[in-house]
C-alpha positions in Angstrom: 66.5 98.1 94.1 70.0 98.4 92.8 68.7 101.4 90.5 67.3 103.1 93.5 70.6 102.7 95.6 72.7 103.9 92.8 70.5 106.9 92.0 70.3 107.7 95.7 74.1 107.6 96.0 74.3 110.0 93.1 71.8 112.3 94.8 73.6 111.9 98.2 76.8 112.9 96.6 75.4 116.0 94.9 73.9 116.9 98.2 77.4 117.2 100.0 78.0 120.6 98.2 75.2 122.1 99.9 71.4 121.9 101.0 68.8 119.9 99.0 65.2 119.5 98.6 63.0 116.8 97.0 61.5 118.0 93.7 59.6 114.8 93.1 60.2 111.5 91.1 63.4 111.1 93.2 65.1 114.0 91.7 66.7 116.4 94.3 67.2 120.1 93.5 70.2 122.0 94.9 69.5 125.1 97.0 71.9 127.6 96.2 74.3 128.6 99.1 77.0 131.2 99.3 80.1 130.0 97.5 83.3 129.3 99.5 86.7 128.6 98.0 87.6 125.1 97.9 90.8 123.3 97.0 89.1 120.2 95.9 85.8 121.1 94.5 83.3 118.0 94.3 82.3 117.1 90.8 78.5 117.7 90.2 76.3 115.0 88.7 74.7 116.2 85.3 71.0 117.0 85.6 70.3 114.8 82.6 72.0 111.8 84.4 69.8 112.6 87.5 66.7 112.6 85.2 67.7 109.5 83.7 68.0 107.7 87.1 64.5 109.1 87.8 63.1 107.6 84.7 64.5 104.2 85.9 63.0 104.5 89.2 59.6 105.4 87.8 59.6 102.4 85.3 60.8 99.9 87.7 59.9 100.8 91.3 57.1 103.5 91.3 53.7 101.8 92.4 50.3 102.9 90.6 46.9 102.9 92.3 44.4 103.1 89.5 41.7 100.8 89.4 41.4 99.3 86.0 38.5 98.1 84.2 38.0 94.1 83.8 36.6 94.6 80.3 38.7 93.3 77.3 36.4 94.2 74.4 34.3 96.9 75.8 35.5 100.3 76.8 34.0 102.7 79.7 34.5 106.3 79.6 37.7 106.5 81.9 40.9 107.6 80.1 44.6 107.1 81.1 45.8 109.5 83.7 47.8 112.3 81.9 51.6 111.5 81.7 51.0 107.9 82.7 52.1 105.0 80.5 50.2 101.5 80.7 52.0 98.6 79.1 49.6 95.5 78.6 49.8 92.1 77.0 46.7 90.0 76.2 46.0 86.5 74.8 43.3 84.9 73.1 42.9 81.1 72.9 40.4 80.1 70.3 38.7 77.0 69.2 38.3 76.4 65.4 35.8 74.0 63.8 37.0 73.2 60.2 40.7 74.3 61.0 43.3 74.4 63.7 42.8 76.1 67.0 44.9 79.1 67.6 46.6 81.4 70.1 46.4 85.1 69.4 48.3 87.8 71.2 48.9 91.4 71.3 50.8 94.1 73.1 49.4 97.7 73.8 51.3 100.7 75.0 48.7 103.3 76.2 49.7 106.8 77.0 47.6 109.6 78.6 48.5 112.4 76.2 46.2 115.0 78.0 43.2 115.0 80.4 40.8 114.5 77.3 43.1 112.4 74.9 44.6 109.0 75.4 46.5 107.5 72.6 47.5 103.7 72.2 49.7 101.6 69.9 49.1 97.8 69.3 51.3 95.0 68.0 49.4 91.7 66.9 50.5 88.4 66.3 49.1 84.7 66.4 50.2 81.1 66.5 47.9 78.5 64.7 48.6 75.1 66.1 50.0 72.7 63.7 50.6 75.6 61.5 52.9 78.8 61.9 53.4 81.9 64.1 53.1 85.0 62.2 53.1 88.8 62.9 49.8 90.2 61.7 50.2 93.9 62.0 49.6 97.0 64.1 46.8 99.4 65.2 46.8 103.1 66.3 44.0 103.9 68.7 42.9 107.4 70.0 40.1 108.1 72.5 38.8 111.7 73.0 36.5 112.7 75.9 34.8 116.0 75.0 33.2 116.6 78.6 35.6 116.4 81.6 32.9 116.4 84.3 30.6 113.4 84.8 27.1 113.5 83.2 24.2 111.1 83.2 25.9 109.4 80.1 29.6 110.1 79.5 30.5 110.1 75.7 34.1 109.3 74.4 34.9 109.5 70.7 37.1 106.5 69.5 39.2 106.5 66.3 41.6 103.8 65.3 43.7 103.1 62.0 44.6 99.5 61.6 46.9 97.8 59.2 46.6 94.0 59.7 46.5 90.9 57.6 43.7 88.4 57.2 45.6 85.9 59.6 44.9 88.5 62.4 42.9 86.5 65.2 42.9 88.7 68.4 39.3 89.3 67.7 39.5 92.7 69.7 36.1 93.4 68.2 33.5 91.7 65.9 32.2 93.8 63.0 30.1 93.2 59.9 29.8 89.6 58.9 32.9 88.4 60.8 32.2 84.6 61.4 34.3 81.5 62.7 35.0 80.1 59.3 37.1 83.4 58.4 39.9 81.9 60.5 39.8 78.4 59.0 42.4 78.8 56.1 46.1 78.2 56.7 48.3 81.2 57.6 50.1 81.0 54.3 46.8 82.0 52.7 45.5 84.4 55.1 48.6 86.5 55.6 48.9 87.4 51.9 46.1 90.0 52.1 46.3 93.2 54.3 43.4 95.4 55.4 43.8 99.0 55.9 40.8 100.2 57.8 39.6 103.1 59.9 37.3 102.2 63.0 35.0 104.5 64.8 33.2 103.9 68.1 31.1 105.9 70.4 31.9 105.0 73.8 28.9 105.6 76.1 29.3 104.7 79.9 28.1 105.5 83.3 29.0 104.7 86.9 26.7 104.7 89.7 26.6 102.9 93.1 29.8 101.1 92.1 28.3 99.8 88.9 29.7 100.6 85.6 27.4 100.1 82.4 28.9 100.8 78.9 27.8 100.6 75.4 30.0 100.8 72.3 28.4 101.0 68.9 30.9 100.8 66.1 31.4 101.4 62.4 34.4 100.4 60.2 35.4 101.4 56.9 38.1 99.8 54.7 40.4 102.4 52.8 39.4 100.4 49.7 36.6 102.4 47.9 34.7 99.5 47.1 34.4 97.8 50.5 31.2 98.9 52.4 30.9 100.2 56.0 30.7 97.3 58.6 29.0 97.7 62.0 29.1 96.0 65.3 28.7 96.5 69.1 30.0 95.8 72.5 28.3 96.3 75.9 29.3 95.4 79.5 28.4 95.9 83.1 30.9 95.6 86.0 31.3 96.1 89.7 33.9 95.9 92.4 33.2 93.0 95.1 33.5 95.7 97.7 33.2 99.4 97.6 34.9 100.3 100.8 38.6 100.1 100.9 40.3 97.9 103.6 42.2 100.0 106.1 45.3 97.7 105.7 47.5 97.3 102.5 46.6 94.0 100.9 46.6 92.1 97.5 43.6 90.2 97.8 41.2 92.4 99.3 37.6 92.3 98.0 37.8 95.8 96.6 40.6 94.9 94.4 38.5 92.5 92.4 36.2 93.7 89.8 33.8 91.3 88.0 31.2 91.7 85.3 30.1 90.5 81.9 30.3 91.6 78.3 28.6 90.9 75.1 29.8 91.8 71.7 29.1 90.9 67.9 28.5 92.1 64.4 25.6 94.0 63.0 26.3 93.4 59.3 27.3 96.1 56.5 25.6 98.9 54.8 24.2 96.5 52.2 22.8 93.9 54.7 22.5 95.6 58.1 21.2 93.2 60.8 21.9 89.8 62.5 22.0 87.6 59.4 25.3 85.7 59.2 26.9 87.5 62.2 28.7 86.1 65.3 28.0 86.9 69.0 29.8 86.2 72.2 29.0 86.5 75.9 31.9 86.5 78.3 32.3 86.8 82.1 35.1 89.3 83.0 37.2 89.6 86.0 40.1 91.6 87.0 42.5 92.0 90.2 44.0 95.3 90.5 47.3 94.7 92.8 48.7 97.4 95.0 51.9 97.3 93.1 50.2 98.7 90.0 49.8 95.5 88.1 46.4 94.2 86.8 45.5 90.6 86.0 42.4 90.0 83.8 40.4 86.8 82.7 37.6 86.4 80.4 36.1 83.1 78.9 33.9 84.1 75.9 31.2 81.7 74.8 29.9 81.6 71.2 26.1 82.5 71.1 25.3 80.9 67.6 26.8 78.5 64.9 28.7 81.3 63.3 30.9 81.9 66.4 33.8 80.2 67.9 32.6 78.0 70.6 35.3 79.4 73.2 37.4 82.5 73.1 39.7 82.3 76.5 41.1 85.6 77.0 43.7 86.6 79.6 45.9 89.6 80.2 48.4 91.4 82.4 49.2 95.2 82.5 51.3 97.7 84.5 50.8 101.3 84.8 53.6 103.8 85.3 52.6 106.9 86.8 54.5 110.1 86.0 56.3 108.6 83.2 55.6 111.5 80.7 56.9 114.3 83.2 60.2 112.3 83.8 60.6 111.4 80.2 60.4 115.3 79.3 62.9 116.0 82.2 65.4 113.4 80.6 65.0 114.3 76.9 64.4 117.9 77.4 67.8 118.5 79.0 66.8 118.4 82.7 64.8 121.7 82.5 
């Protein structure tokens, strides 16, 4: 609030020298008027400062209205709004037979570069109980939607580069022969080896009568030439509790809740494709989209076979900042 008052004072002071109009994002543009001599001309606030104030207002005050998916592993076909920035934090609490339980966490910065391209940057870490806390690496994700209009099936191409250590336990996806025992060794052992991988997904999604259904087959290739291609999948279905919006602004209205279920697992590799020695999970998912632009997610994932963790309890919080890109360009582009 203090930021808004301060920036408002700047704009009011600028407005004393002539008429003004609102140009959006809280920035007011001066309307030229005939110049008259003045013994004490008032100083003008630089455009860069005005843009900087606007950026702060967007980040800390502006509200977002987008409905976010409840999925944590599965992707639907919707991209980030162009120019919008979404900041997300997620946690995974995992049980571990043959080792210590763990709390893995990651932060995402998702930006709508264009109407057909969303890019995202991840930072991963984890704490293994009775062990240590370690930073495990980063990921750079890109999603491309080739068709802008809605079709019977809406495809999105997903490409990700990841540089993570074997100690990474966020389990954002399951691929190849990933199993519970992979996470049992101490962090001092697991953190010594790093994986450099490219991951490809085809995100297939459709929304009808309020329901969203999504399927994500995936293929991963290590940049080490001797490692085989690995495969996996994720699928999900979700729906808001109500399709008709309430006439009154509220936080706990039924239409703000989206619930569903997702399932994900590995499909072996190029040398042994199939379900042998793979892990699989079934997870109810729920999201609450608040009118303030915050989204809360919760998902208890249950292992479906002996190769899986018995429980992967996930939760997350995210905040979308609409208009971030345009305001940042005004700031760093010299106010043009």
